[in-house]
C-alpha positions, 0 to 999 in steps of 0.5 A: 544555496536557498531553503527552497532550492534545497528542497527542489533537490530532494525528490529530483536527486532519486528521480535522476538515480532512477533514470541513469540506473535504468540507462546504464543497468545493462550496459554498466552494471558497476554503477548500479549500486552506487546509483541505488544508494548515493542519490537517496542518501544525498537526498537523506541529507539534504531533507535534513538540511531542509528540516534544520532550516525550516526548524518547525518555524513558518511555512516555506512557500515557493510557486512558479506557473508552469503553463497557462491553463485556463481559469484555474492555474496549475503551479509548480509549488513548495509548501514545506512546513514542519509536518513536510520536514520531518516526513521528508526525513523519514521517507529518505532514511527508509529509502536509503536503508532499503536500497543498502539492505537491497544491495545483499538481499537481491545481489544474485538477482539478475533484475536488480538494476530495474528494481533499484531504479523502481525503488529510486523513482518511488522515493522520488514520487513520495518526496514530490507528494510530501513537498508539493504545494499544488494538488495537480503536482501532487497527484503526479507523484501519487499516480506514480507511486501506484504504478512503481508499486504494480511493478515492484510488487510483480518483480517475481512476474514469473510466479502467478501470485505475484503477477495477481498481487501486482494487479490487485493492488493496481486495480484497488488503488485505482478504484479509490483514484476515480472519485479522489480526482473528482474530489480534487477538481470539485475542491479546486472548483470551490477555491479557484486554485489547485494551490493548498494554501489557497484551498485552506484559506478558502476553507477557513472563510467557508468557501466549500459548496459541498463540504461533505461530498468533496471530503467523502470523494477524497476519502475513497482515494485515501482509503485506497492508498492508505489501505483502509477498510474497505479498500484495504485488501490489496495490501496483505496480497502485496507481500508477494514482493520482495521484502525490502519492497514490503519495507518501503510500502509499509513504512514511508512511501504509497500506505503513508501518502493518505494519511500525510494528504489527510493531515495536510488537508484536514480543515477540508475534512473538519468542515463536515461532521459527517465526514469526519464521523465516517473517518472515525468509523473506517478507521475503528473498523479498520483497527479491530478487523486488521488486529483480528486477522493478524491474529490468525496470519500464519505467513510473518509478512502477512502479519505485518501487513495486517499490522500495518493496516491496523496502524494506519487505522490508528493514524486516520483516527487521530485525524478522525478527532482532529489531531494532525500532530498525533497522526503525523507523530504515529506515522513517523514512529510508525515508519521506523519500526514497521521498516525495521520489522520487515527488514528483520523479517527478510533476515528470518525467512532467509534463516528460515529457508521455509517453502511456505515463504514465511510460515511461522508454524514451520520455523525453528528456534531462530534466535542463535541463528539470526541475533542480529534480527532477534533483538532488533526485531524484539525492540520493533515488536516492543514498539509496535505493542506500544510497550514503554518507553518505546517509540510505538507508546508515545505516538499511540498514546498521543492518539488515544490522548487526543481522542480522550480530548474529543471525549472530555470536551477540550477540543471541538475540532470533532463530534464526541461520537467520533471521539468515543469510537476512536478511544473504544477501537484503539484500547480494543486494538492495543490489546490484540496488537500486543497479542499478535506481536507476542505470537509472533515473537514466540512462533518465529523464535521459540517455534517447534519447526525443524531446523533449516540448513544454515545458509551463512552469516547474512550481508553486513549491508542487511544487519547493519541497517537493522541497527540503524533503524532501531535507534529511532524505534527506541528512542524516537517518543522522547521527543513528544516531550521535546521540541516536536510539538513545535513542529506540530501546531504546538499542541503537546503530544505527551501521553495523558495519565488515564489512556497510558495507564488504561492502554499499557494495561490492555496491552499487557494483558494481550501479551500475557494471555498469548504467552499463557495459552502459547505455554499451555499449548506447548505443554501439551503438544510436547509429545506431538512429533512435528514433521521435517520442514523442508528448506531450501539448500542454498542461495541467497534471501532473494532466491529463497523468497522467490523460490518459496512463493512459487512453491506456495499453492493453491494461492499465496497466503495459504498455509501449505504446512501443517499448523504448529499445535502451539499456536496461541492465535487458534486457541484465542481466537476459536471458531472465529479464527478460519474466518479471520485467517481469510480476511473475513471473505471480504475477497470473496465478496468482492468477487461475488459482488463486483469481479463475478459480474464484470466477468459476466458481463465480459462474457456477454459482450464477447458474445455479442461481438462474435455472434451478433456484431460479426454476423451483420459485418460478415453478412454486409460482406456476403451480399455484395461478394454474391453479386460479384460472383453472379456478374463475373459469371455473366461477363464470360466473354464467350460471344455465343453466351451473349446471343442466347442470353440475348435471345432469350431476353428477347423472347421473355420480354415479348411473351410479356408484352403479349400478356400484358396486351391480351390481359388488357 
């Protein structure tokens, strides 16, 4: 079987699994779990085989024209280079782990069949984006992911928080997709093709007429999909969905699509220094803002959500300095440890049983209760904080090293200002990342909340997946010294001495300062009694989470419980804490600038429709009705009435004639 045939089967198998799951979900529920797990598992095996055959060598291309469409054809094309081969393995691995984990996490959920089918469809769409060699086919996968995220984030649709989060995710990403679509058409018009290879060849020969405008239009869609400033606000609210969905969205699909798109079409953006500068500023603001916001969150999943936004900022920062190898390397490492963080968080939520979903301020010491989650989450947090020798250290340092090369003039792919912007923001974000990672670890596993009733052992399907993902979180970074650069344009990914020392120093300072603040506050608060923590008395993890979302008032993300007095985030942020906790009021700003004007315009349109347009319509109907009533009364069928009317008319006519004659 050829490589292209195997590659075509990789997205096709999860798609067929999704279709079969939807068809058999009600009639044959016993097949639902095998149909959920086996197709992505088979796709993973095929993706690994495709990667082995590709081996980082020349890209594998295959194309067939779907149908004649005029001057610019739409083609079913595959373009598999080293980037595509490895990202597909990541997507299939995380999707398989999520499906296996979900068999235990949502074992009693009545909507599990539709959930599993949507996860498979989500996976197929992302794999289509990864392997696609045609922008229109890529756009199909891009948009299918958007609708899948809408349904999966709104899985607990009974709760207003989940409904609002799903609508917000859909609308914000669509806001970016409109200019993105225009940018795709502009790109194809200049190149005369939607084929990615043709477009890159056109860029290499200076064939783009408006490179800056086209790149900025495309960046709008990337900002929405990959949750970058200013279109990042949907991602923290998307935590209202089931925790395995969060792992899938944050680690391998949806948000990874935007970064991967820019990496694949990086020469398009490099054709405009202005676009690269905008990308660098967007990455810097995203990194710093999300780091501060994560340090102020009480919900463990929202901490991880803001963490994802910041780590995606690292990836876009690497792209802003022209190093797509560093960006995709961090994408791979982040996908492993972020999936592990979310799935471990699901076990923590189940063990804590907090009514406020995952409020760290209400968690007791969970280390002994969930040892699997404790140890694997510790590994993932160390990788997130970029502590050597964990994978996050190597991938983050490759980003900082790429920025250093721009600053020192070793590459001309980006302006020096972009390099300085990325490296300064990256170092400060390293400090913030280590700080909120340490805070999460301290509050979740050493907090002062009252212990919740033990719900028993987590299913093996949940705990086994954690250890599987712990392996790449620990060992993936070593590939930076091995064969990985051969897959990524041959550029070295090994950390440089300067950024390694400085970046690790910043991370250690952030972690140690946070630990010191926690120890100080713990000593001060030791004499403060902490109220009892209401806990879910029984049920599986998904039940705990669903009921927790339902009880979360007034809005998802608000702190329903009294904050832990030993929370170091409040001490470290000081007066900035209340602003960071609500995402620096961006939602309120967007509400004032966009939501309220649109609502006011809608009310005006409704008023005009009801009071003006309807008045004219009703008036136009009233006049014929009145005329009809008058005519109906005249046609009574009474002969005497007709004779009387005739005589009266004759008299009136005679009098009129006499008056006219006398006047003449």
